[in-house]
C-alpha atoms as an extended CHARMM CRD file, in Angstrom:
* protein
*
       152  EXT
         1         1  UNK       CA              0.0000000000        0.0000000000        0.0000000000  PROA      1               0.0000000000
         2         2  UNK       CA              1.4000000000        3.3930000000       -0.9780000000  PROA      2               0.0000000000
         3         3  UNK       CA              2.1650000000        6.1130000000        1.5260000000  PROA      3               0.0000000000
         4         4  UNK       CA             -0.3860000000        8.9280000000        1.4120000000  PROA      4               0.0000000000
         5         5  UNK       CA              0.5500000000       12.4540000000        2.3780000000  PROA      5               0.0000000000
         6         6  UNK       CA             -2.1750000000       14.9290000000        3.2390000000  PROA      6               0.0000000000
         7         7  UNK       CA             -1.8410000000       18.6490000000        3.8810000000  PROA      7               0.0000000000
         8         8  UNK       CA             -4.8070000000       20.4490000000        5.4200000000  PROA      8               0.0000000000
         9         9  UNK       CA             -5.8370000000       23.9450000000        6.4380000000  PROA      9               0.0000000000
        10        10  UNK       CA             -8.9560000000       25.7480000000        7.4940000000  PROA      10              0.0000000000
        11        11  UNK       CA             -9.8890000000       29.3910000000        7.6250000000  PROA      11              0.0000000000
        12        12  UNK       CA            -12.7190000000       31.5240000000        8.9140000000  PROA      12              0.0000000000
        13        13  UNK       CA            -13.2850000000       35.1380000000        7.9170000000  PROA      13              0.0000000000
        14        14  UNK       CA            -14.3350000000       36.2420000000       11.3530000000  PROA      14              0.0000000000
        15        15  UNK       CA            -14.6360000000       33.6560000000       14.0660000000  PROA      15              0.0000000000
        16        16  UNK       CA            -17.4440000000       32.7630000000       13.6710000000  PROA      16              0.0000000000
        17        17  UNK       CA            -18.0440000000       33.8300000000       10.1060000000  PROA      17              0.0000000000
        18        18  UNK       CA            -17.7990000000       32.4670000000        6.5990000000  PROA      18              0.0000000000
        19        19  UNK       CA            -15.1040000000       29.8070000000        6.4230000000  PROA      19              0.0000000000
        20        20  UNK       CA            -13.5380000000       27.1650000000        4.2830000000  PROA      20              0.0000000000
        21        21  UNK       CA            -11.1400000000       24.2590000000        4.2450000000  PROA      21              0.0000000000
        22        22  UNK       CA             -8.4810000000       23.1490000000        1.8290000000  PROA      22              0.0000000000
        23        23  UNK       CA             -6.6860000000       19.8240000000        1.5010000000  PROA      23              0.0000000000
        24        24  UNK       CA             -4.0160000000       18.4550000000       -0.7900000000  PROA      24              0.0000000000
        25        25  UNK       CA             -3.6580000000       14.6710000000       -1.0450000000  PROA      25              0.0000000000
        26        26  UNK       CA             -0.4900000000       13.1800000000       -2.5300000000  PROA      26              0.0000000000
        27        27  UNK       CA              0.2750000000        9.5360000000       -3.3110000000  PROA      27              0.0000000000
        28        28  UNK       CA              2.9730000000        8.6230000000       -5.7900000000  PROA      28              0.0000000000
        29        29  UNK       CA              2.2060000000       10.4930000000       -9.0130000000  PROA      29              0.0000000000
        30        30  UNK       CA             -1.3430000000       11.3220000000       -7.9040000000  PROA      30              0.0000000000
        31        31  UNK       CA             -2.5090000000       14.6490000000       -6.5320000000  PROA      31              0.0000000000
        32        32  UNK       CA             -5.9940000000       15.7250000000       -5.4690000000  PROA      32              0.0000000000
        33        33  UNK       CA             -7.0900000000       19.1150000000       -4.1340000000  PROA      33              0.0000000000
        34        34  UNK       CA            -10.2620000000       19.5250000000       -2.0880000000  PROA      34              0.0000000000
        35        35  UNK       CA            -12.0230000000       22.6120000000       -0.7620000000  PROA      35              0.0000000000
        36        36  UNK       CA            -15.4340000000       23.8420000000        0.3390000000  PROA      36              0.0000000000
        37        37  UNK       CA            -16.7730000000       27.0220000000        1.8850000000  PROA      37              0.0000000000
        38        38  UNK       CA            -19.4200000000       27.4590000000        4.5660000000  PROA      38              0.0000000000
        39        39  UNK       CA            -21.6910000000       30.3970000000        5.3870000000  PROA      39              0.0000000000
        40        40  UNK       CA            -21.1450000000       30.3740000000        9.1510000000  PROA      40              0.0000000000
        41        41  UNK       CA            -18.4820000000       28.3920000000       10.9820000000  PROA      41              0.0000000000
        42        42  UNK       CA            -15.2520000000       28.7050000000       12.9900000000  PROA      42              0.0000000000
        43        43  UNK       CA            -11.5830000000       28.3330000000       12.1990000000  PROA      43              0.0000000000
        44        44  UNK       CA            -11.2050000000       25.2270000000       14.4000000000  PROA      44              0.0000000000
        45        45  UNK       CA            -14.1820000000       23.5560000000       12.7210000000  PROA      45              0.0000000000
        46        46  UNK       CA            -12.6270000000       24.1690000000        9.3080000000  PROA      46              0.0000000000
        47        47  UNK       CA             -9.2320000000       22.8330000000       10.4280000000  PROA      47              0.0000000000
        48        48  UNK       CA            -10.8840000000       19.6260000000       11.6390000000  PROA      48              0.0000000000
        49        49  UNK       CA            -13.2930000000       19.4350000000        8.6900000000  PROA      49              0.0000000000
        50        50  UNK       CA            -10.3200000000       19.4820000000        6.2910000000  PROA      50              0.0000000000
        51        51  UNK       CA             -8.8370000000       16.4230000000        8.0020000000  PROA      51              0.0000000000
        52        52  UNK       CA            -12.1750000000       14.5780000000        8.0480000000  PROA      52              0.0000000000
        53        53  UNK       CA            -12.9340000000       15.1770000000        4.3780000000  PROA      53              0.0000000000
        54        54  UNK       CA             -9.4030000000       14.2960000000        3.2900000000  PROA      54              0.0000000000
        55        55  UNK       CA             -9.4560000000       10.9830000000        5.1790000000  PROA      55              0.0000000000
        56        56  UNK       CA            -12.9640000000       10.2020000000        3.8810000000  PROA      56              0.0000000000
        57        57  UNK       CA            -11.6600000000       10.6590000000        0.3300000000  PROA      57              0.0000000000
        58        58  UNK       CA             -9.1990000000        7.7700000000        0.6340000000  PROA      58              0.0000000000
        59        59  UNK       CA            -10.2830000000        4.7240000000       -1.3690000000  PROA      59              0.0000000000
        60        60  UNK       CA             -8.6140000000        1.9470000000        0.5940000000  PROA      60              0.0000000000
        61        61  UNK       CA             -8.8210000000        1.1730000000        4.3030000000  PROA      61              0.0000000000
        62        62  UNK       CA             -5.6080000000        0.4960000000        6.1760000000  PROA      62              0.0000000000
        63        63  UNK       CA             -3.6320000000        3.1960000000        4.3830000000  PROA      63              0.0000000000
        64        64  UNK       CA             -0.4440000000        4.6630000000        5.8400000000  PROA      64              0.0000000000
        65        65  UNK       CA             -1.2260000000        8.3680000000        6.0940000000  PROA      65              0.0000000000
        66        66  UNK       CA              0.8250000000       11.3340000000        7.2260000000  PROA      66              0.0000000000
        67        67  UNK       CA             -1.2020000000       14.4950000000        7.7990000000  PROA      67              0.0000000000
        68        68  UNK       CA              0.5590000000       17.8550000000        7.8910000000  PROA      68              0.0000000000
        69        69  UNK       CA             -1.4700000000       20.5700000000        9.5940000000  PROA      69              0.0000000000
        70        70  UNK       CA             -0.7560000000       23.9760000000       11.1010000000  PROA      70              0.0000000000
        71        71  UNK       CA             -3.5830000000       23.4620000000       13.6100000000  PROA      71              0.0000000000
        72        72  UNK       CA             -2.3460000000       22.8040000000       17.1410000000  PROA      72              0.0000000000
        73        73  UNK       CA             -6.0330000000       22.2320000000       18.0010000000  PROA      73              0.0000000000
        74        74  UNK       CA             -6.1670000000       19.1620000000       15.7550000000  PROA      74              0.0000000000
        75        75  UNK       CA             -2.5690000000       17.9080000000       15.9220000000  PROA      75              0.0000000000
        76        76  UNK       CA             -2.2650000000       18.1120000000       19.7120000000  PROA      76              0.0000000000
        77        77  UNK       CA             -5.7150000000       16.6510000000       20.3610000000  PROA      77              0.0000000000
        78        78  UNK       CA             -4.7370000000       13.4970000000       18.4730000000  PROA      78              0.0000000000
        79        79  UNK       CA             -0.9800000000       13.2710000000       19.0560000000  PROA      79              0.0000000000
        80        80  UNK       CA             -1.3180000000       13.8840000000       22.7890000000  PROA      80              0.0000000000
        81        81  UNK       CA             -4.3250000000       11.5680000000       23.0530000000  PROA      81              0.0000000000
        82        82  UNK       CA             -6.7460000000       14.1610000000       24.3970000000  PROA      82              0.0000000000
        83        83  UNK       CA             -9.4900000000       13.2790000000       21.8960000000  PROA      83              0.0000000000
        84        84  UNK       CA             -9.6400000000        9.6990000000       23.2050000000  PROA      84              0.0000000000
        85        85  UNK       CA            -10.2880000000       10.9750000000       26.7290000000  PROA      85              0.0000000000
        86        86  UNK       CA            -12.9380000000       13.3450000000       25.3890000000  PROA      86              0.0000000000
        87        87  UNK       CA            -14.5550000000       10.4030000000       23.6260000000  PROA      87              0.0000000000
        88        88  UNK       CA            -14.6430000000        8.3220000000       26.8300000000  PROA      88              0.0000000000
        89        89  UNK       CA            -16.4190000000       11.2320000000       28.5330000000  PROA      89              0.0000000000
        90        90  UNK       CA            -18.9070000000       11.6340000000       25.6710000000  PROA      90              0.0000000000
        91        91  UNK       CA            -17.2630000000       14.9030000000       24.5850000000  PROA      91              0.0000000000
        92        92  UNK       CA            -18.9010000000       16.5810000000       27.5940000000  PROA      92              0.0000000000
        93        93  UNK       CA            -18.1240000000       20.2910000000       27.5260000000  PROA      93              0.0000000000
        94        94  UNK       CA            -16.0310000000       20.0160000000       24.3570000000  PROA      94              0.0000000000
        95        95  UNK       CA            -16.5720000000       21.9710000000       21.1790000000  PROA      95              0.0000000000
        96        96  UNK       CA            -17.1810000000       20.2920000000       17.8230000000  PROA      96              0.0000000000
        97        97  UNK       CA            -18.2170000000       16.8390000000       19.0820000000  PROA      97              0.0000000000
        98        98  UNK       CA            -19.8840000000       16.0830000000       15.7230000000  PROA      98              0.0000000000
        99        99  UNK       CA            -16.6170000000       16.5440000000       13.8480000000  PROA      99              0.0000000000
       100       100  UNK       CA            -14.5080000000       14.7460000000       16.4560000000  PROA      100             0.0000000000
       101       101  UNK       CA            -16.8160000000       11.7070000000       16.2400000000  PROA      101             0.0000000000
       102       102  UNK       CA            -16.6730000000       11.8820000000       12.4470000000  PROA      102             0.0000000000
       103       103  UNK       CA            -12.8800000000       12.1200000000       12.6270000000  PROA      103             0.0000000000
       104       104  UNK       CA            -12.4840000000        9.1480000000       14.9920000000  PROA      104             0.0000000000
       105       105  UNK       CA            -14.6890000000        6.9860000000       12.7940000000  PROA      105             0.0000000000
       106       106  UNK       CA            -12.4690000000        7.4670000000        9.7270000000  PROA      106             0.0000000000
       107       107  UNK       CA             -9.1780000000        7.7980000000       11.6600000000  PROA      107             0.0000000000
       108       108  UNK       CA             -9.5500000000        4.2560000000       12.9730000000  PROA      108             0.0000000000
       109       109  UNK       CA             -9.6990000000        2.8580000000        9.4190000000  PROA      109             0.0000000000
       110       110  UNK       CA             -6.1170000000        3.9070000000        8.6750000000  PROA      110             0.0000000000
       111       111  UNK       CA             -2.6540000000        4.2240000000       10.2120000000  PROA      111             0.0000000000
       112       112  UNK       CA             -2.4640000000        7.9790000000       10.6690000000  PROA      112             0.0000000000
       113       113  UNK       CA              0.4150000000       10.1070000000       11.8720000000  PROA      113             0.0000000000
       114       114  UNK       CA              0.1500000000       13.8680000000       12.4160000000  PROA      114             0.0000000000
       115       115  UNK       CA              2.9060000000       16.4030000000       11.8540000000  PROA      115             0.0000000000
       116       116  UNK       CA              2.5070000000       20.0190000000       12.9080000000  PROA      116             0.0000000000
       117       117  UNK       CA              3.8450000000       22.6220000000       10.4770000000  PROA      117             0.0000000000
       118       118  UNK       CA              4.1020000000       26.3460000000       11.0120000000  PROA      118             0.0000000000
       119       119  UNK       CA              1.3370000000       28.1620000000        9.1560000000  PROA      119             0.0000000000
       120       120  UNK       CA              2.1580000000       30.7380000000        6.4730000000  PROA      120             0.0000000000
       121       121  UNK       CA              5.7750000000       29.5810000000        6.3800000000  PROA      121             0.0000000000
       122       122  UNK       CA              7.8650000000       27.7680000000        3.7780000000  PROA      122             0.0000000000
       123       123  UNK       CA              5.6550000000       24.6780000000        3.4580000000  PROA      123             0.0000000000
       124       124  UNK       CA              4.4590000000       24.9210000000       -0.1520000000  PROA      124             0.0000000000
       125       125  UNK       CA              1.5370000000       22.4990000000        0.1300000000  PROA      125             0.0000000000
       126       126  UNK       CA              0.3200000000       23.9830000000        3.4270000000  PROA      126             0.0000000000
       127       127  UNK       CA              0.3070000000       27.4000000000        1.7720000000  PROA      127             0.0000000000
       128       128  UNK       CA             -1.6870000000       25.9050000000       -1.1160000000  PROA      128             0.0000000000
       129       129  UNK       CA             -4.2340000000       24.5600000000        1.3870000000  PROA      129             0.0000000000
       130       130  UNK       CA             -4.5250000000       28.0210000000        2.9070000000  PROA      130             0.0000000000
       131       131  UNK       CA             -5.1750000000       29.4860000000       -0.5600000000  PROA      131             0.0000000000
       132       132  UNK       CA             -7.8540000000       26.8570000000       -1.2150000000  PROA      132             0.0000000000
       133       133  UNK       CA             -9.5090000000       27.4660000000        2.1740000000  PROA      133             0.0000000000
       134       134  UNK       CA             -9.5690000000       31.2560000000        1.8430000000  PROA      134             0.0000000000
       135       135  UNK       CA            -10.8150000000       31.0960000000       -1.7610000000  PROA      135             0.0000000000
       136       136  UNK       CA            -13.6110000000       28.7140000000       -0.7120000000  PROA      136             0.0000000000
       137       137  UNK       CA            -14.6100000000       30.9830000000        2.1930000000  PROA      137             0.0000000000
       138       138  UNK       CA            -14.7170000000       33.9870000000       -0.1480000000  PROA      138             0.0000000000
       139       139  UNK       CA            -16.7590000000       32.2410000000       -2.8650000000  PROA      139             0.0000000000
       140       140  UNK       CA            -20.1140000000       33.5890000000       -1.6820000000  PROA      140             0.0000000000
       141       141  UNK       CA            -22.0170000000       31.8290000000       -4.4690000000  PROA      141             0.0000000000
       142       142  UNK       CA            -20.8890000000       28.3480000000       -3.3620000000  PROA      142             0.0000000000
       143       143  UNK       CA            -21.0650000000       28.5720000000        0.4340000000  PROA      143             0.0000000000
       144       144  UNK       CA            -23.0500000000       25.8150000000        2.1120000000  PROA      144             0.0000000000
       145       145  UNK       CA            -24.3980000000       25.4140000000        5.6370000000  PROA      145             0.0000000000
       146       146  UNK       CA            -22.1600000000       23.9410000000        8.3290000000  PROA      146             0.0000000000
       147       147  UNK       CA            -24.9680000000       21.8670000000        9.8250000000  PROA      147             0.0000000000
       148       148  UNK       CA            -22.9410000000       20.9600000000       12.9150000000  PROA      148             0.0000000000
       149       149  UNK       CA            -21.9940000000       24.5160000000       13.8880000000  PROA      149             0.0000000000
       150       150  UNK       CA            -23.5620000000       25.6190000000       17.1690000000  PROA      150             0.0000000000
       151       151  UNK       CA            -23.1340000000       29.2430000000       18.2570000000  PROA      151             0.0000000000
       152       152  UNK       CA            -21.9510000000       29.7430000000       21.8170000000  PROA      152             0.0000000000
């Protein structure tokens, strides 16, 4: 099974506000770019949504996946094991339980490793994800509803 590399980013224009995610998937000679914008959401939701959608796009279960993200929210929650404790407690008091449950469902189908990268730095593909996310958030004609977003 080939190694799959995924870069992800999310953006919100205002927090909350319109937002979008971007993802770049790389495997051998193959490249796929994904993005979508939402009318009302948050930056953290878009960071996590990018990871969920990218993993859901994979065709084969059991893939070796490395995800590069500039989101400490996502990377630390998984790498430091916090999300598994949140799950045991039913995500009580945690934001974005819908996306964390969605993430865990697809995460467990693969061998996933997270790598944090500094945002807006020299990482070409992370910068491309940021461009995709911002463009999606700004595309007012294609924004959809983030059905899981709950205002505070």
